[in-house]
Structures are given as structure tokens and as C-alpha cells.
SETIMAR-866977 format. One record per residue: z, y, x of N, C-alpha, C in turn; residue in three letters. Coordinates in steps of 0.001 Angstrom, whole numbers, plus 500000, padded with zeros to 6 digits. Atoms other than C-alpha are relative to their C-alpha. Last residue first. Layout:
SETIMAR-866977
<nz->Z | ny->Y | nx->X | caz->Z | cay->Y | cax->X | cz->Z | cy->Y | cx->X | r->ALA>
...
//
This chain:
SETIMAR-866977
<nz->499009 | ny->498888 | nx->499701 | caz->160402 | cay->190447 | cax->766220 | cz->501475 | cy->499934 | cx->499608 | r->ARG>
<nz->499453 | ny->500250 | nx->499233 | caz->158266 | cay->187493 | cax->766595 | cz->501146 | cy->500545 | cx->500247 | r->GLN>
<nz->499319 | ny->501084 | nx->499499 | caz->157408 | cay->186609 | cax->763130 | cz->500856 | cy->499978 | cx->501599 | r->PHE>
<nz->498625 | ny->499639 | nx->501013 | caz->156370 | cay->190082 | cax->762078 | cz->500505 | cy->498747 | cx->500540 | r->TRP>
<nz->500145 | ny->500247 | nx->501502 | caz->153630 | cay->189788 | cax->765245 | cz->501539 | cy->500013 | cx->499405 | r->TRP>
<nz->499474 | ny->501349 | nx->500196 | caz->154257 | cay->191403 | cax->768658 | cz->499860 | cy->500155 | cx->498210 | r->LYS>
<nz->498987 | ny->500096 | nx->501327 | caz->152527 | cay->194262 | cax->770115 | cz->500019 | cy->498815 | cx->499461 | r->MET>
<nz->500196 | ny->500725 | nx->501078 | caz->151930 | cay->194176 | cax->773493 | cz->500594 | cy->500138 | cx->498860 | r->ARG>
<nz->499365 | ny->501300 | nx->500526 | caz->152528 | cay->197275 | cax->775637 | cz->499233 | cy->499003 | cx->499082 | r->GLY>
<nz->499802 | ny->500503 | nx->498626 | caz->151283 | cay->201026 | cax->775273 | cz->500389 | cy->498844 | cx->499557 | r->ASP>
<nz->498882 | ny->500580 | nx->500189 | caz->149328 | cay->202080 | cax->772389 | cz->500292 | cy->499206 | cx->501238 | r->ILE>
<nz->498594 | ny->499040 | nx->499951 | caz->147088 | cay->205061 | cax->772954 | cz->501167 | cy->498931 | cx->500419 | r->HIS>
<nz->499715 | ny->499672 | nx->498492 | caz->143962 | cay->202738 | cax->773686 | cz->501082 | cy->500417 | cx->500422 | r->LYS>
<nz->499643 | ny->500555 | nx->499346 | caz->143799 | cay->202297 | cax->770225 | cz->500325 | cy->499230 | cx->501300 | r->GLY>
<nz->498506 | ny->500336 | nx->500730 | caz->141166 | cay->203741 | cax->769133 | cz->500702 | cy->498947 | cx->500789 | r->ALA>
<nz->500712 | ny->501059 | nx->500675 | caz->138636 | cay->205096 | cax->772305 | cz->501914 | cy->499274 | cx->498862 | r->VAL>
<nz->498697 | ny->500355 | nx->500771 | caz->138853 | cay->208619 | cax->773142 | cz->499365 | cy->498199 | cx->499266 | r->TYR>
<nz->499733 | ny->500863 | nx->499308 | caz->135723 | cay->209481 | cax->775353 | cz->501451 | cy->499225 | cx->499448 | r->GLY>
<nz->499049 | ny->499532 | nx->499149 | caz->135188 | cay->212946 | cax->774429 | cz->500363 | cy->499045 | cx->501050 | r->GLY>
<nz->501332 | ny->499180 | nx->498955 | caz->131870 | cay->212168 | cax->772339 | cz->501249 | cy->500427 | cx->501136 | r->LYS>
<nz->500555 | ny->501000 | nx->499556 | caz->134956 | cay->209779 | cax->770359 | cz->498640 | cy->500443 | cx->501035 | r->GLU>
<nz->499277 | ny->500829 | nx->499011 | caz->137015 | cay->212652 | cax->770010 | cz->499101 | cy->498818 | cx->500403 | r->LYS>
<nz->499881 | ny->499924 | nx->498866 | caz->134251 | cay->214677 | cax->768430 | cz->500871 | cy->499646 | cx->500927 | r->SER>
<nz->499865 | ny->501021 | nx->498761 | caz->133125 | cay->212432 | cax->766076 | cz->499968 | cy->500596 | cx->501301 | r->LYS>
<nz->500398 | ny->499590 | nx->499046 | caz->132120 | cay->215518 | cax->763860 | cz->499781 | cy->498767 | cx->501268 | r->ASP>
<nz->499326 | ny->500393 | nx->498453 | caz->133498 | cay->214179 | cax->760714 | cz->499121 | cy->500598 | cx->501103 | r->TYR>
<nz->500213 | ny->501104 | nx->499455 | caz->131434 | cay->215712 | cax->757530 | cz->500676 | cy->499991 | cx->501664 | r->GLU>
<nz->500106 | ny->499409 | nx->498868 | caz->133100 | cay->218932 | cax->755588 | cz->499760 | cy->498299 | cx->500713 | r->VAL>
<nz->499662 | ny->501259 | nx->499015 | caz->132392 | cay->218692 | cax->752085 | cz->499474 | cy->500146 | cx->501239 | r->ALA>
<nz->499825 | ny->499811 | nx->498646 | caz->132356 | cay->222006 | cax->750500 | cz->500680 | cy->498688 | cx->500831 | r->LYS>
<nz->500398 | ny->498584 | nx->499566 | caz->132806 | cay->220852 | cax->746778 | cz->500176 | cy->500137 | cx->501572 | r->GLU>
<nz->499727 | ny->500201 | nx->499224 | caz->132143 | cay->217051 | cax->745280 | cz->499801 | cy->501684 | cx->500479 | r->VAL>
<nz->501135 | ny->499291 | nx->499044 | caz->132345 | cay->217074 | cax->741825 | cz->500948 | cy->500159 | cx->501467 | r->THR>
<nz->500209 | ny->500627 | nx->499259 | caz->134853 | cay->214832 | cax->739892 | cz->498653 | cy->500855 | cx->501207 | r->ALA>
<nz->498920 | ny->500194 | nx->498902 | caz->136426 | cay->217304 | cax->738167 | cz->499807 | cy->499300 | cx->501310 | r->GLU>
<nz->499622 | ny->499107 | nx->499228 | caz->133371 | cay->218433 | cax->736359 | cz->500821 | cy->499960 | cx->501202 | r->LYS>
<nz->499247 | ny->498638 | nx->500975 | caz->133059 | cay->214990 | cax->735018 | cz->500286 | cy->501111 | cx->501061 | r->SER>
<nz->500292 | ny->499079 | nx->500392 | caz->130318 | cay->212574 | cax->736681 | cz->500348 | cy->501340 | cx->499517 | r->PHE>
<nz->499966 | ny->499471 | nx->498718 | caz->132306 | cay->209640 | cax->738064 | cz->499330 | cy->501536 | cx->499942 | r->GLY>
<nz->500918 | ny->500536 | nx->498674 | caz->131080 | cay->207198 | cax->735722 | cz->500066 | cy->500596 | cx->501239 | r->LEU>
<nz->499324 | ny->500738 | nx->499765 | caz->133851 | cay->208031 | cax->733280 | cz->499259 | cy->499027 | cx->500805 | r->ARG>
<nz->498775 | ny->499506 | nx->499621 | caz->132067 | cay->211436 | cax->732740 | cz->501129 | cy->498849 | cx->500776 | r->ASP>
<nz->500313 | ny->499439 | nx->498432 | caz->128883 | cay->209560 | cax->732096 | cz->501213 | cy->500765 | cx->500539 | r->LEU>
<nz->499888 | ny->498961 | nx->499733 | caz->130265 | cay->208022 | cax->728978 | cz->499504 | cy->500254 | cx->501314 | r->ASP>
<nz->498191 | ny->499685 | nx->500034 | caz->129282 | cay->204506 | cax->728379 | cz->499929 | cy->501863 | cx->500561 | r->GLU>
<nz->499640 | ny->498278 | nx->500345 | caz->126319 | cay->202926 | cax->727316 | cz->500907 | cy->500405 | cx->500406 | r->SER>
<nz->498765 | ny->499363 | nx->501030 | caz->126060 | cay->199548 | cax->728832 | cz->499963 | cy->501265 | cx->500177 | r->ALA>
<nz->498779 | ny->500142 | nx->499533 | caz->123104 | cay->198956 | cax->731279 | cz->500757 | cy->500376 | cx->498874 | r->MET>
<nz->500124 | ny->501171 | nx->498537 | caz->119281 | cay->198293 | cax->730942 | cz->501374 | cy->499889 | cx->500695 | r->LEU>
<nz->498794 | ny->501175 | nx->500081 | caz->119561 | cay->199478 | cax->727388 | cz->500220 | cy->498626 | cx->500784 | r->ASN>
<nz->501082 | ny->501391 | nx->500593 | caz->116607 | cay->201794 | cax->727594 | cz->500620 | cy->498858 | cx->500292 | r->ARG>
<nz->500347 | ny->499563 | nx->501176 | caz->118960 | cay->205078 | cax->727268 | cz->498918 | cy->498774 | cx->499413 | r->ASP>
<nz->499347 | ny->500548 | nx->501190 | caz->121150 | cay->203111 | cax->729395 | cz->499518 | cy->500769 | cx->498890 | r->MET>
<nz->499777 | ny->501363 | nx->500157 | caz->118938 | cay->203005 | cax->732485 | cz->501176 | cy->499869 | cx->498641 | r->ARG>
<nz->501069 | ny->501089 | nx->499826 | caz->117624 | cay->206328 | cax->732160 | cz->500246 | cy->498832 | cx->499646 | r->CYS>
<nz->500520 | ny->499582 | nx->501105 | caz->120911 | cay->207675 | cax->732068 | cz->499168 | cy->499721 | cx->499767 | r->GLN>
<nz->499020 | ny->500378 | nx->500781 | caz->122020 | cay->206079 | cax->734927 | cz->499573 | cy->500199 | cx->498919 | r->LEU>
<nz->500572 | ny->501634 | nx->500036 | caz->118848 | cay->207340 | cax->736537 | cz->501288 | cy->498862 | cx->499352 | r->TYR>
<nz->501120 | ny->500331 | nx->500659 | caz->119521 | cay->211061 | cax->735691 | cz->499590 | cy->498335 | cx->499905 | r->GLU>
<nz->499261 | ny->499557 | nx->501463 | caz->123313 | cay->211118 | cax->736878 | cz->498707 | cy->499288 | cx->499206 | r->LYS>
<nz->499162 | ny->501577 | nx->500250 | caz->121945 | cay->209157 | cax->740349 | cz->500264 | cy->500883 | cx->498631 | r->SER>
<nz->500959 | ny->500760 | nx->500012 | caz->119431 | cay->212553 | cax->740581 | cz->500587 | cy->498537 | cx->499479 | r->PHE>
<nz->500699 | ny->500253 | nx->500971 | caz->122109 | cay->214638 | cax->739725 | cz->499007 | cy->499049 | cx->499682 | r->ASP>
<nz->499221 | ny->500042 | nx->500998 | caz->124389 | cay->213913 | cax->742369 | cz->499151 | cy->499665 | cx->498674 | r->ARG>
<nz->500658 | ny->500978 | nx->500769 | caz->122501 | cay->213698 | cax->745256 | cz->500236 | cy->499762 | cx->498562 | r->CYS>
<nz->500771 | ny->498663 | nx->500234 | caz->124496 | cay->216482 | cax->747085 | cz->498639 | cy->499204 | cx->498861 | r->LEU>
<nz->499527 | ny->498743 | nx->501318 | caz->127305 | cay->213974 | cax->746360 | cz->498817 | cy->501161 | cx->500236 | r->HIS>
<nz->499809 | ny->500379 | nx->501293 | caz->125496 | cay->210986 | cax->748016 | cz->500431 | cy->501385 | cx->498979 | r->HIS>
<nz->499216 | ny->499217 | nx->500807 | caz->124857 | cay->212512 | cax->751406 | cz->500183 | cy->499890 | cx->498710 | r->LYS>
<nz->498815 | ny->500975 | nx->500995 | caz->123189 | cay->209528 | cax->752386 | cz->500764 | cy->500460 | cx->499986 | r->ASP>
<nz->499517 | ny->501351 | nx->498932 | caz->120886 | cay->211449 | cax->755560 | cz->501651 | cy->499715 | cx->498841 | r->ALA>
<nz->498724 | ny->499635 | nx->499879 | caz->120072 | cay->214217 | cax->752843 | cz->500965 | cy->499316 | cx->500920 | r->GLU>
<nz->499880 | ny->498556 | nx->499631 | caz->116478 | cay->213775 | cax->752677 | cz->501159 | cy->500324 | cx->500656 | r->LYS>
<nz->500922 | ny->499931 | nx->498770 | caz->116663 | cay->210061 | cax->752389 | cz->500453 | cy->501350 | cx->500996 | r->LYS>
<nz->499172 | ny->500699 | nx->498927 | caz->119472 | cay->210509 | cax->749750 | cz->499727 | cy->499484 | cx->501555 | r->LEU>
<nz->499176 | ny->499122 | nx->499317 | caz->116858 | cay->212635 | cax->748033 | cz->501126 | cy->499199 | cx->500736 | r->CYS>
<nz->500479 | ny->498908 | nx->498904 | caz->114391 | cay->209988 | cax->748369 | cz->500736 | cy->501481 | cx->500345 | r->ASN>
<nz->499754 | ny->500611 | nx->498628 | caz->116569 | cay->207338 | cax->746782 | cz->499212 | cy->500974 | cx->501498 | r->LEU>
<nz->498866 | ny->500054 | nx->499490 | caz->117357 | cay->209449 | cax->744040 | cz->499605 | cy->499647 | cx->501270 | r->TYR>
<nz->499731 | ny->498522 | nx->500246 | caz->113642 | cay->210719 | cax->742833 | cz->501410 | cy->499548 | cx->500973 | r->LYS>
<nz->501021 | ny->499391 | nx->498781 | caz->112375 | cay->206946 | cax->743338 | cz->500792 | cy->501458 | cx->500638 | r->GLU>
<nz->499636 | ny->501166 | nx->498365 | caz->115294 | cay->205621 | cax->741406 | cz->499227 | cy->500695 | cx->501379 | r->LYS>
<nz->499179 | ny->499829 | nx->499653 | caz->113922 | cay->208189 | cax->738484 | cz->501155 | cy->499883 | cx->501376 | r->PHE>
<nz->499770 | ny->498647 | nx->499875 | caz->110856 | cay->207406 | cax->738674 | cz->501256 | cy->500887 | cx->500881 | r->PRO>
<nz->500830 | ny->500177 | nx->498535 | caz->111270 | cay->203569 | cax->738759 | cz->499933 | cy->501671 | cx->500204 | r->LYS>
<nz->499175 | ny->499522 | nx->499701 | caz->113435 | cay->203720 | cax->735113 | cz->499575 | cy->500257 | cx->501661 | r->CYS>
<nz->499476 | ny->498728 | nx->500805 | caz->110697 | cay->202199 | cax->733094 | cz->500935 | cy->501331 | cx->500625 | r->GLU>
<nz->500036 | ny->499209 | nx->499005 | caz->109690 | cay->199671 | cax->736068 | cz->499881 | cy->501384 | cx->499202 | r->ALA>
<nz->501348 | ny->499593 | nx->500865 | caz->108595 | cay->196751 | cax->733457 | cz->500184 | cy->501906 | cx->500874 | r->ASP>
<nz->501495 | ny->500774 | nx->500067 | caz->110858 | cay->194438 | cax->735142 | cz->498898 | cy->501008 | cx->499739 | r->HIS>
<nz->501348 | ny->498881 | nx->500308 | caz->114029 | cay->197127 | cax->735512 | cz->498862 | cy->498806 | cx->500130 | r->ASP>
<nz->500854 | ny->499239 | nx->498926 | caz->116737 | cay->194319 | cax->736130 | cz->498998 | cy->501125 | cx->499232 | r->LEU>
<nz->501589 | ny->500602 | nx->500000 | caz->118891 | cay->193507 | cax->733838 | cz->499653 | cy->501175 | cx->500839 | r->PRO>
<nz->500575 | ny->499793 | nx->500694 | caz->122992 | cay->194523 | cax->734738 | cz->498694 | cy->499427 | cx->500053 | r->PHE>
<nz->500996 | ny->501198 | nx->500633 | caz->125856 | cay->193164 | cax->736736 | cz->499325 | cy->500810 | cx->498787 | r->ILE>
<nz->501021 | ny->500519 | nx->498906 | caz->127872 | cay->196315 | cax->738020 | cz->498667 | cy->498920 | cx->499977 | r->GLY>
<nz->501149 | ny->499199 | nx->499235 | caz->130600 | cay->196469 | cax->735754 | cz->499560 | cy->499644 | cx->500707 | r->ARG>
<nz->500243 | ny->499407 | nx->501296 | caz->132903 | cay->194226 | cax->733648 | cz->499026 | cy->501070 | cx->500750 | r->GLN>
<nz->499750 | ny->498674 | nx->499904 | caz->132196 | cay->191269 | cax->735158 | cz->499971 | cy->501204 | cx->499311 | r->PRO>
<nz->500492 | ny->498448 | nx->499445 | caz->131728 | cay->188626 | cax->733937 | cz->500688 | cy->500444 | cx->500456 | r->PRO>
<nz->499915 | ny->498627 | nx->500801 | caz->134319 | cay->185843 | cax->733438 | cz->498877 | cy->500754 | cx->500569 | r->LYS>
<nz->500624 | ny->498842 | nx->499611 | caz->133612 | cay->182216 | cax->734135 | cz->499511 | cy->501192 | cx->499345 | r->ILE>
<nz->500696 | ny->498687 | nx->500690 | caz->135877 | cay->179346 | cax->733268 | cz->499213 | cy->501009 | cx->500511 | r->THR>
<nz->500091 | ny->499133 | nx->499247 | caz->137125 | cay->176019 | cax->735341 | cz->498954 | cy->500592 | cx->499125 | r->GLN>
<nz->501655 | ny->499470 | nx->499640 | caz->138019 | cay->173109 | cax->733318 | cz->499771 | cy->501402 | cx->499994 | r->LYS>
<nz->499873 | ny->498952 | nx->501148 | caz->141456 | cay->171875 | cax->734154 | cz->498291 | cy->500322 | cx->500299 | r->ALA>
<nz->500409 | ny->501014 | nx->501868 | caz->141503 | cay->168334 | cax->735853 | cz->499824 | cy->501586 | cx->499154 | r->SER>
<nz->499462 | ny->499105 | nx->500665 | caz->140572 | cay->169866 | cax->739709 | cz->500138 | cy->499563 | cx->498565 | r->SER>
<nz->498186 | ny->499968 | nx->499493 | caz->140169 | cay->167858 | cax->742777 | cz->500624 | cy->500848 | cx->498702 | r->PHE>
<nz->499111 | ny->499326 | nx->500751 | caz->136457 | cay->167507 | cax->741671 | cz->501572 | cy->499816 | cx->500066 | r->ASN>
<nz->498689 | ny->500071 | nx->499274 | caz->134627 | cay->165340 | cax->744552 | cz->500643 | cy->501553 | cx->499265 | r->MET>
<nz->499651 | ny->498390 | nx->499950 | caz->131786 | cay->164442 | cax->742744 | cz->501242 | cy->499915 | cx->500628 | r->SER>
<nz->498989 | ny->499718 | nx->501027 | caz->131022 | cay->160250 | cax->743340 | cz->500296 | cy->501348 | cx->500415 | r->ALA>
<nz->498985 | ny->499796 | nx->499624 | caz->128112 | cay->159073 | cax->745431 | cz->500500 | cy->500799 | cx->499213 | r->MET>
//
């Protein structure tokens, strides 16, 4: 059966700038990863409280050439990017019976119906 290629131009694939890097097959940075994951579990996934562990893990990966070396400030670890006094939403409106969208009266019209 013939292949169905409707494009006459050759497709080129570009790798992403970030996000893809070699796996840690030798578990060189596993202790740092475990510390970070344990912190996330302890802090109920509030990642800003585990920031130092994340920084150590990324530094380990860069030191062992498991990811491209980059300034940690550019990865979100600068002084300006520090989260202070974060307040978690308490869902008080939802607990009181609020349902999103119920306050809208009437039927919405699409842009082409206006």
C-alpha cells in the first residue's frame, strides 16, 4: 500500500530549547531528587517552600552534564523570584455553595449570533 504523504516539502524537526535532557541512568542526582520530592510531599505540593531542594537538584544535573549549564537566576531562582507570604485560597465560596457560571442570566450568544 502506498504511503499517504500530502506534503511535498521535507519536514524538519527542531528540538525544544528546554525540557528535554538525558535521564539520570546512574542515579547520580537521585538523593537530591528524593529530598525535593519528600519536601513536596511534606509541604502538600507547595513548591515555593521546597525551592532550595529544587535548586540543589538542578545544580547537580548541571554539574554532571545531565542538562545544559545555565545561570540559576534565569531558571527562576533569583532574589526577585522568591515567593514570600503566599496565601492559599481557602475555597470558602465553594464551601458556601457557589457554583461558577450560575450567576449568568440568560443564554449566551456566540460571536456570530450577535
